[in-house]
C-alpha positions as CSV (number, residue, x, y, z in Angstrom):
1,M,-2.4,36.6,-5.1
2,T,-4.6,37.9,-7.9
3,K,-7.6,39.9,-6.9
4,A,-10.8,40.4,-8.7
5,S,-11.2,44.2,-8.7
6,N,-15.0,44.4,-9.3
7,K,-18.1,42.3,-9.6
8,D,-17.8,42.2,-13.4
9,E,-14.3,40.7,-13.5
10,W,-13.5,37.1,-13.1
11,F,-10.9,35.8,-10.6
12,L,-10.1,32.6,-12.4
13,P,-8.6,32.5,-15.9
14,E,-10.9,31.5,-18.8
15,D,-9.5,28.1,-19.4
16,Q,-10.0,27.2,-15.7
17,R,-13.5,28.6,-15.8
18,K,-14.4,26.4,-18.8
19,A,-13.0,23.3,-17.1
20,L,-14.9,24.1,-13.9
21,A,-18.2,24.8,-15.8
22,S,-17.9,21.3,-17.4
23,Y,-17.2,19.7,-14.0
24,L,-20.1,21.5,-12.3
25,K,-22.7,20.3,-14.9
26,D,-22.8,16.9,-13.0
27,F,-23.9,18.5,-9.7
28,K,-27.4,17.5,-8.5
29,E,-28.4,19.2,-5.3
30,V,-27.5,22.7,-4.1
31,V,-24.3,22.8,-1.9
32,P,-24.1,25.6,0.6
33,V,-20.6,26.7,1.4
34,H,-19.8,28.7,4.5
35,L,-16.7,30.9,4.4
36,F,-15.3,32.3,7.6
37,V,-12.8,35.2,7.5
38,T,-11.5,37.8,9.9
39,P,-9.4,40.8,9.2
40,G,-5.7,40.4,10.0
41,Q,-5.6,36.7,9.7
42,N,-4.2,35.2,6.5
43,D,-5.8,38.1,4.5
44,A,-4.3,37.1,1.2
45,Y,-5.7,33.6,1.5
46,A,-9.0,34.9,2.7
47,D,-9.2,37.0,-0.5
48,F,-8.4,34.0,-2.6
49,A,-11.1,31.9,-0.9
50,R,-13.6,34.7,-1.3
51,N,-12.9,35.3,-5.0
52,L,-12.8,31.6,-5.7
53,M,-16.2,31.1,-4.2
54,K,-17.7,34.1,-6.0
55,D,-16.6,32.6,-9.3
56,L,-18.0,29.2,-8.4
57,V,-21.3,30.8,-7.5
58,R,-21.4,32.7,-10.9
59,L,-20.6,29.4,-12.8
60,T,-23.4,27.3,-11.3
61,D,-26.6,27.7,-9.3
62,K,-25.7,24.4,-7.5
63,V,-23.3,26.2,-5.1
64,T,-24.2,29.0,-2.7
65,L,-21.9,31.1,-0.6
66,N,-22.5,32.2,3.0
67,L,-19.8,34.7,4.0
68,H,-19.1,35.3,7.7
69,S,-16.6,38.1,8.2
70,A,-15.6,38.7,11.8
71,D,-18.9,37.1,12.8
72,E,-18.3,35.9,16.4
73,K,-21.7,34.4,16.7
74,A,-21.3,32.2,13.6
75,N,-17.7,31.4,14.6
76,E,-18.9,30.1,17.9
77,K,-21.9,28.2,16.4
78,F,-19.7,26.3,13.9
79,G,-16.6,26.0,16.1
80,V,-14.4,28.1,13.8
81,E,-11.1,29.3,15.4
82,R,-8.8,29.7,12.4
83,F,-9.2,31.8,9.3
84,P,-10.0,31.4,6.5
85,T,-12.1,28.3,7.0
86,L,-14.6,26.8,4.6
87,L,-17.4,24.4,5.6
88,I,-19.2,22.3,3.0
89,A,-23.0,21.8,3.6
90,P,-22.5,21.9,7.4
91,E,-26.1,21.2,8.2
92,K,-25.7,17.7,6.6
93,Y,-21.9,16.9,6.6
94,S,-18.9,17.7,8.7
95,I,-16.3,18.6,6.1
96,R,-14.0,21.5,6.9
97,F,-11.1,23.1,5.0
98,T,-8.9,25.1,7.4
99,G,-7.0,27.4,5.1
100,A,-7.9,28.4,1.5
101,P,-7.7,25.5,-1.0
102,A,-5.2,27.5,-3.1
103,G,-2.9,24.7,-4.3
104,E,-3.1,21.0,-4.9
105,E,-5.7,20.6,-2.1
106,G,-8.1,22.5,-4.4
107,Q,-8.7,19.2,-6.2
108,A,-10.0,17.7,-2.9
109,F,-12.2,20.8,-2.4
110,L,-13.9,20.3,-5.8
111,H,-14.3,16.6,-5.1
112,A,-16.0,17.4,-1.8
113,L,-18.4,19.7,-3.5
114,M,-19.3,17.0,-6.1
115,M,-19.8,14.4,-3.5
116,A,-21.9,16.7,-1.3
117,S,-24.1,17.6,-4.3
118,T,-24.6,14.1,-5.6
119,G,-24.7,12.3,-2.2
120,N,-22.3,9.8,-3.7
121,S,-19.2,8.9,-1.7
122,F,-17.7,7.0,-4.7
123,L,-16.3,4.4,-2.2
124,S,-15.7,0.9,-3.5
125,A,-18.2,-1.8,-2.5
126,R,-15.6,-3.4,-0.2
127,S,-14.8,0.0,1.6
128,K,-18.5,0.6,2.1
129,E,-18.9,-2.9,3.6
130,L,-16.0,-2.3,6.0
131,L,-17.4,1.2,6.9
132,Q,-20.6,-0.4,8.0
133,E,-18.8,-1.7,11.0
134,L,-18.2,1.8,12.3
135,E,-20.4,2.6,15.3
136,E,-18.6,5.3,17.1
137,P,-17.8,8.9,15.9
138,R,-14.5,9.6,14.2
139,Q,-12.6,12.8,13.7
140,V,-10.0,13.0,11.0
141,K,-7.5,15.7,10.4
142,V,-5.4,15.7,7.2
143,F,-2.5,18.2,7.2
144,V,-1.5,19.2,3.6
145,S,0.6,21.7,1.7
146,P,-0.2,23.6,-1.6
147,T,2.5,21.7,-3.6
148,C,2.0,18.2,-2.3
149,P,0.7,15.8,-5.1
150,Y,-0.1,13.1,-2.5
151,C,-2.3,15.3,-0.3
152,P,-5.5,15.6,-2.3
153,G,-5.8,11.8,-2.5
154,Q,-5.6,11.5,1.3
155,C,-8.1,14.3,1.8
156,V,-10.5,12.7,-0.7
157,N,-10.2,9.4,1.2
158,A,-11.4,11.2,4.4
159,I,-14.1,13.1,2.6
160,K,-15.5,9.9,1.0
161,A,-15.9,8.5,4.5
162,A,-17.6,11.7,5.8
163,I,-20.1,11.6,2.9
164,E,-20.8,7.9,3.4
165,K,-21.2,8.2,7.2
166,P,-22.2,11.8,7.8
167,L,-23.4,11.3,11.3
168,L,-20.2,9.6,12.4
169,V,-17.2,10.9,10.5
170,S,-16.0,14.5,10.6
171,V,-13.1,15.7,8.4
172,E,-10.7,18.6,8.5
173,C,-8.2,19.3,5.8
174,V,-5.6,21.7,7.2
175,E,-3.3,23.8,5.0
176,T,-0.1,23.8,7.0
177,G,1.4,27.0,5.4
178,E,-1.5,29.0,6.6
179,N,-1.7,27.3,10.0
180,P,1.9,26.5,11.1
181,E,1.1,26.6,14.9
182,Y,-1.8,24.1,14.3
183,A,0.7,21.8,12.4
184,E,3.2,22.1,15.2
185,E,0.6,21.2,17.7
186,Y,0.3,17.7,16.0
187,S,4.1,17.4,15.4
188,V,3.6,17.5,11.6
189,G,6.9,17.1,9.9
190,S,6.0,15.5,6.6
191,I,2.7,15.5,4.7
192,P,0.1,14.3,4.1
193,H,-0.1,13.7,7.9
194,T,-3.3,12.2,9.0
195,V,-4.5,12.2,12.6
196,Y,-7.4,9.9,13.6
197,D,-9.5,10.7,16.7
198,D,-7.1,13.2,18.2
199,E,-3.9,11.2,17.8
200,K,-5.2,7.7,18.8
201,L,-3.6,6.9,15.4
202,S,-1.3,9.1,13.2
203,T,0.0,8.2,9.8
204,V,2.2,9.9,7.2
205,G,1.8,9.6,3.4
206,M,-1.1,8.9,1.1
207,E,-2.8,5.6,1.6
208,S,-5.1,3.4,-0.5
209,E,-8.8,3.9,0.1
210,L,-9.1,0.5,1.7
211,A,-6.2,1.1,4.1
212,F,-7.7,4.4,5.1
213,V,-11.1,2.9,5.9
214,L,-9.6,0.0,7.8
215,Q,-7.6,2.5,10.0
216,L,-10.7,4.7,10.4
217,V,-12.8,1.8,11.7
218,T,-10.2,0.0,13.8
219,L,-7.8,2.9,14.8
220,K,-5.0,0.5,14.1
221,A,-2.3,0.8,11.4
222,A,-3.5,-1.0,8.3
223,K,-0.1,-2.1,7.0
224,D,-0.8,-5.8,7.5
225,M,-4.5,-5.6,8.1
226,A,-5.7,-5.2,4.5
227,E,-4.5,-8.6,3.4
228,E,-6.1,-10.3,6.5
229,R,-9.5,-8.7,6.0
230,S,-9.8,-8.1,2.3
231,G,-10.9,-11.6,1.4
232,K,-8.3,-11.8,-1.4
233,D,-8.4,-15.6,-1.7
234,S,-12.1,-15.5,-2.5
235,A,-12.1,-12.4,-4.6
236,D,-12.9,-12.6,-8.3
237,A,-9.9,-12.4,-10.5
238,S,-9.5,-9.7,-13.1
239,Y,-8.3,-11.0,-16.5
240,H,-6.1,-9.0,-19.0
241,D,-3.7,-9.5,-21.8
242,V,-1.1,-7.5,-19.9
243,V,-0.8,-6.0,-16.5
244,I,1.4,-2.9,-16.1
245,I,2.8,-2.3,-12.7
246,G,3.6,1.3,-12.0
247,S,2.2,4.6,-13.3
248,G,5.3,6.7,-13.9
249,P,6.3,7.8,-17.4
250,A,7.2,4.2,-18.4
251,G,4.0,2.6,-17.1
252,L,1.6,5.1,-18.5
253,T,3.3,5.1,-21.9
254,A,3.2,1.3,-21.9
255,G,-0.5,1.5,-21.2
256,I,-1.1,3.8,-24.2
257,Y,0.9,1.7,-26.6
258,A,-0.5,-1.6,-25.4
259,K,-4.1,-0.4,-25.8
260,R,-3.4,1.1,-29.2
261,A,-2.0,-2.3,-30.3
262,G,-5.3,-3.9,-29.4
263,L,-4.3,-5.4,-26.1
264,D,-6.5,-5.5,-23.0
265,A,-4.3,-3.7,-20.5
266,V,-4.5,-2.3,-17.0
267,V,-2.1,-0.1,-15.0
268,L,-1.7,-0.7,-11.3
269,E,-0.3,2.0,-9.0
270,K,0.2,1.8,-5.2
271,G,0.7,5.5,-4.6
272,I,0.2,8.5,-6.8
273,V,0.1,8.6,-10.5
274,G,3.4,9.9,-11.9
275,G,6.0,8.4,-9.6
276,L,9.0,10.4,-8.6
277,V,8.5,12.8,-11.5
278,S,5.3,14.1,-9.8
279,I,7.3,15.4,-6.8
280,T,10.0,17.0,-9.0
281,P,9.5,20.8,-8.8
282,E,10.8,21.6,-12.3
283,V,11.6,19.6,-15.4
284,E,13.8,21.3,-18.0
285,N,15.0,18.5,-20.2
286,Y,11.8,16.9,-21.5
287,P,11.4,17.6,-25.3
288,G,8.7,20.0,-26.1
289,F,8.8,21.9,-22.8
290,I,11.5,24.5,-21.9
291,N,10.3,24.4,-18.3
292,I,7.4,22.5,-16.7
293,G,6.5,21.3,-13.3
294,G,6.9,17.5,-12.8
295,K,3.3,17.2,-11.5
296,M,1.9,19.1,-14.5
297,L,3.8,17.0,-16.9
298,M,2.6,13.8,-15.4
299,D,-0.9,15.1,-15.2
300,M,-0.8,15.7,-18.9
301,I,0.5,12.2,-19.6
302,H,-2.0,10.7,-17.3
303,E,-4.9,12.5,-19.0
304,Q,-3.8,11.1,-22.3
305,A,-3.3,7.6,-20.9
306,K,-6.8,7.6,-19.3
307,Q,-8.2,7.9,-22.8
308,Y,-6.9,4.4,-23.5
309,V,-6.3,2.4,-20.3
310,D,-7.6,2.0,-16.8
311,V,-5.2,3.3,-14.2
312,I,-6.0,1.9,-10.8
313,T,-4.4,3.5,-7.7
314,G,-4.1,2.0,-4.3
315,Q,-3.0,-1.3,-5.6
316,T,0.1,-2.6,-3.9
317,V,1.6,-5.6,-5.7
318,E,2.6,-8.2,-3.1
319,E,3.6,-11.0,-5.4
320,I,3.7,-12.2,-9.0
321,K,3.1,-15.9,-9.6
322,V,4.4,-17.6,-12.7
323,G,2.4,-20.5,-14.2
324,R,0.4,-21.1,-17.4
325,K,-0.9,-17.6,-16.7
326,L,0.8,-14.8,-14.7
327,E,-1.0,-13.9,-11.5
328,V,-0.4,-10.4,-10.0
329,L,-1.6,-10.4,-6.3
330,T,-2.5,-7.1,-4.7
331,Q,-3.8,-6.5,-1.2
332,D,-7.4,-7.0,-2.4
333,L,-7.5,-8.6,-5.9
334,V,-5.8,-11.0,-8.2
335,Y,-5.0,-9.9,-11.8
336,V,-4.5,-12.7,-14.2
337,A,-2.6,-11.9,-17.4
338,D,-0.6,-13.3,-20.3
339,A,2.2,-10.8,-19.7
340,V,3.4,-8.3,-17.1
341,I,5.3,-5.1,-17.6
342,Y,7.1,-4.2,-14.4
343,A,7.6,-0.4,-14.3
344,A,7.6,0.1,-10.5
345,G,10.4,2.6,-10.7
346,A,12.7,3.4,-7.8
347,S,12.7,5.0,-4.3
348,W,15.1,7.5,-2.6
349,K,18.2,6.1,-0.9
350,K,18.7,6.6,2.8
351,L,21.8,7.7,4.6
352,D,21.7,4.9,7.2
353,V,23.0,7.2,9.9
354,P,21.9,7.6,13.5
355,G,18.7,9.6,13.9
356,E,17.6,9.3,10.3
357,D,14.8,6.8,11.0
358,R,13.8,8.5,14.3
359,F,13.2,11.8,12.5
360,M,11.9,10.5,9.2
361,S,8.8,12.5,8.4
362,K,9.5,14.6,11.5
363,G,12.1,16.8,9.9
364,V,13.8,14.4,7.5
365,S,12.2,14.3,4.1
366,F,12.7,13.2,0.5
367,C,10.2,15.5,-1.0
368,A,10.9,19.3,-1.3
369,S,7.7,19.8,-3.2
370,C,5.6,18.2,-0.5
371,D,7.3,19.4,2.7
372,G,9.2,22.6,1.7
373,F,6.4,24.9,2.7
374,M,6.7,23.9,6.3
375,F,10.3,25.2,6.5
376,K,9.7,28.8,5.4
377,G,12.1,31.0,7.4
378,K,13.8,27.9,8.8
379,K,17.2,26.4,8.2
380,V,17.5,23.1,6.3
381,A,20.2,21.0,4.7
382,V,19.9,19.3,1.3
383,V,22.2,16.3,1.1
384,G,23.4,15.3,-2.4
385,G,25.1,16.8,-5.5
386,G,23.1,15.6,-8.5
387,N,20.2,17.2,-10.4
388,T,17.6,16.4,-7.8
389,A,19.6,17.8,-4.9
390,L,20.3,21.1,-6.7
391,T,16.7,21.4,-7.9
392,D,15.4,20.8,-4.4
393,A,17.8,23.4,-3.0
394,L,16.7,26.0,-5.6
395,H,13.0,25.2,-4.9
396,L,13.5,25.6,-1.2
397,K,15.4,28.9,-1.6
398,N,12.5,30.2,-3.7
399,L,10.1,29.3,-0.9
400,G,12.1,31.4,1.6
401,V,13.9,28.6,3.3
402,D,17.5,29.1,4.6
403,V,19.1,26.3,2.7
404,F,22.6,24.9,2.3
405,I,23.9,21.8,0.5
406,V,26.1,19.0,1.9
407,H,28.0,17.1,-0.8
408,R,30.6,14.3,-0.4
409,R,32.6,15.4,-3.5
410,D,34.4,18.6,-4.5
411,S,32.2,19.2,-7.5
412,F,28.6,18.7,-8.4
413,R,27.3,15.9,-10.7
414,A,24.3,18.0,-11.9
415,E,23.6,19.7,-15.2
416,Q,25.6,22.9,-15.7
417,H,22.5,25.2,-15.7
418,L,21.6,23.9,-12.2
419,V,25.1,24.4,-11.0
420,D,25.1,28.0,-12.4
421,S,21.7,28.7,-10.7
422,V,23.0,27.5,-7.3
423,L,26.0,29.7,-7.6
424,R,23.9,32.6,-8.7
425,E,21.6,32.2,-5.8
426,E,24.6,32.0,-3.5
427,I,23.4,28.8,-1.8
428,P,26.2,27.7,0.6
429,V,27.8,24.3,0.0
430,H,29.7,22.1,2.4
431,W,32.1,20.3,-0.1
432,N,33.8,17.0,0.6
433,S,31.4,16.4,3.5
434,V,29.1,13.7,4.7
435,V,26.3,13.6,7.3
436,E,27.1,11.2,10.1
437,E,24.2,11.9,12.5
438,I,20.8,13.6,12.5
439,G,20.0,14.6,16.0
440,G,17.9,16.4,18.6
441,K,15.9,15.6,21.7
442,E,12.2,15.9,21.0
443,T,12.6,17.6,17.6
444,L,15.4,17.6,14.9
445,T,17.8,20.3,15.8
446,F,21.2,19.5,14.3
447,I,23.3,17.4,11.9
448,S,26.8,16.2,12.4
449,V,28.9,16.7,9.3
450,R,32.4,15.2,8.7
451,H,34.9,16.5,6.2
452,V,36.1,13.4,4.3
453,K,39.6,14.8,3.8
454,T,40.5,16.4,7.1
455,G,38.3,14.2,9.3
456,E,37.0,17.2,11.2
457,T,33.4,17.0,12.4
458,E,31.0,20.0,12.8
459,R,27.6,20.1,14.4
460,I,25.3,22.4,12.4
461,P,22.0,23.6,13.7
462,V,19.1,22.8,11.3
463,D,15.3,22.4,11.4
464,G,15.1,19.9,8.6
465,V,17.1,17.6,6.2
466,F,16.1,16.8,2.6
467,L,17.8,13.7,1.2
468,A,18.7,13.5,-2.5
469,I,21.6,11.0,-2.7
470,G,20.2,8.7,-5.4
471,I,17.6,6.0,-5.8
472,V,17.2,2.2,-5.4
473,P,15.0,0.0,-7.6
474,N,11.6,-1.1,-6.2
475,V,12.1,-4.8,-6.9
476,E,10.4,-6.2,-3.8
477,A,7.4,-7.7,-5.6
478,V,9.7,-9.6,-8.1
479,S,12.6,-10.4,-5.9
480,H,11.5,-14.0,-5.4
481,L,11.4,-14.7,-9.2
482,G,15.2,-14.7,-9.6
483,L,15.2,-12.3,-12.5
484,A,18.7,-11.5,-13.9
485,Q,20.0,-8.3,-12.5
486,E,22.4,-5.5,-13.3
487,P,24.7,-4.0,-10.6
488,G,22.7,-2.2,-8.0
489,G,19.8,-4.6,-8.1
490,Y,18.3,-3.2,-11.3
491,I,16.5,-5.6,-13.6
492,R,18.4,-6.8,-16.7
493,V,16.5,-6.4,-20.0
494,D,17.1,-6.6,-23.7
495,R,16.6,-3.5,-25.8
496,L,12.8,-4.2,-26.0
497,G,12.3,-4.7,-22.2
498,R,12.3,-8.5,-22.1
499,T,13.6,-9.9,-18.8
500,S,15.3,-13.3,-18.2
501,I,11.8,-14.8,-17.6
502,P,9.5,-15.1,-20.6
503,R,6.3,-13.0,-20.4
504,I,7.8,-10.6,-17.8
505,Y,9.0,-7.3,-19.1
506,A,10.5,-4.3,-17.4
507,A,10.8,-0.6,-18.2
508,G,11.9,2.7,-16.7
509,D,14.1,3.4,-13.7
510,I,13.7,-0.2,-12.5
511,T,16.1,-1.2,-15.3
512,G,18.9,1.3,-14.4
513,G,20.6,3.1,-17.2
514,V,20.5,6.9,-17.5
515,Q,17.1,7.1,-15.7
516,Q,15.6,10.0,-17.5
517,I,11.9,10.7,-18.2
518,V,12.5,10.6,-21.9
519,T,14.2,7.2,-21.7
520,A,11.5,5.8,-19.4
521,V,8.8,6.8,-22.0
522,S,10.8,5.1,-24.8
523,E,11.3,2.0,-22.7
524,G,7.6,1.8,-21.9
525,A,6.6,2.0,-25.5
526,S,9.2,-0.6,-26.5
527,A,8.1,-3.0,-23.8
528,A,4.4,-2.7,-24.9
529,M,5.3,-3.4,-28.5
530,A,7.4,-6.4,-27.5
531,V,4.4,-7.8,-25.5
532,F,2.2,-7.4,-28.6
533,E,4.8,-9.1,-30.9
534,D,5.4,-11.9,-28.5
535,L,1.7,-12.6,-27.7
536,T,0.9,-12.5,-31.4
537,R,3.6,-14.9,-32.2
538,R,2.5,-17.3,-29.4
539,K,-1.1,-17.2,-30.6
540,T,0.0,-17.9,-34.2
541,E,2.2,-20.8,-33.1
542,A,-0.6,-22.3,-30.9
543,A,-3.1,-22.1,-33.8
544,A,-0.5,-23.8,-36.1
545,R,-0.1,-26.7,-33.6
546,K,-3.8,-27.2,-33.4
547,A,-4.1,-27.3,-37.2
């Protein structure tokens, strides 16, 4: 990690300092930050945290630093056992970062400073109402990794609650790479992993703000609870010309083009902005970039899209009703529109073998970017032979993971430069092989691999399995409509994204085809322009009939 060598040098690069200075202008009250370090424990990360805080203090008078180095008295007073640890305004709030916020979780750290300074939790009115029911203290731990794009959102959910209910809610964001034993203590196998009240409830993955608050209050899984308690039937409807479902490359581009065409548009997303691209370690085939991280690319597209259209996360589309208007029902609101662009993308395929579900998120993962850090020095298998599988294998190798590939064919289906890289890195490959079982007693310890030609079966010791065997379309929300489909369940469209039902359009991976970022962008733009042309024609025809 970079070190600031003396007090006159900056730790952060100039562009980051400028962005931070602009962000810090909105701070209201002074936020004291306590940093705890001790020699010999995560020294590189302690240096990062120390230098980051020194830069922040130089950039604004609204943040102060209290440094505790090997201070046993302070450690005992504040209950600090792991280093580095940062506490934000500990006299008022219980917000703790265990481990330096050196990666994606840095976003959550900055949000926490903002909320502590302004006293504003930024919770929705409905979440605040539900949180009023909380009468007993709650402790929340969110386990994260530096490269996980889902983790900051889950940390922010918890921090919002801690700001809103400072006397009842305490939050700890734990960086698993710096605290592997801590993660093992809570059986963390995939992230973000959230523990409520010392394992009275544990969940994996990023959740909507509303789902998080429901779980925090009730200590029950919120999967089916949100619809029951949200008052959806009585909620005010939100009216638009077009509702775009999905915030991957297709959905965000559709939003840009729709708004530029003068349409009132909104983009709904159930998870993180960017879709599967956001968890792709490297993108090397998008025009204009020789090499760029998937998360960075989608952040850039998102920043542009936000200049035009509202992108609302945490909105799971449960149903689309077709009538004189189209109604898009989410867990807590009804969106009424003249048209819908369905760009919900696709999800990773599963192997459907014994042990897969049992160890899902406990050693079995689809996201090398998210979970790879937890397998440093351990042995894992990557299953698949396409671009994603080879990219994941190379990413894991770079992290220091002992990785090998299991592929059912005798040659890869990936781009040649990825094949060349795998060969150059000498990543072992089990050719003509399929995984038939994922096993272990309490934890994942092995996979059974069968050679498809000889029939021989081998049990291979592993600590984890990353699946990259293809994708399936996310058609659940429209399956009841009877849209015409292509083989594999993909939605059939014309060249401008029109489906078999008027006023419903589709774009991106949901339509099949070559399923590349560049084609998704093109399809999103085409669908938005088709909506504009069709709505304009209908309005003209309606005006002519009235005349």
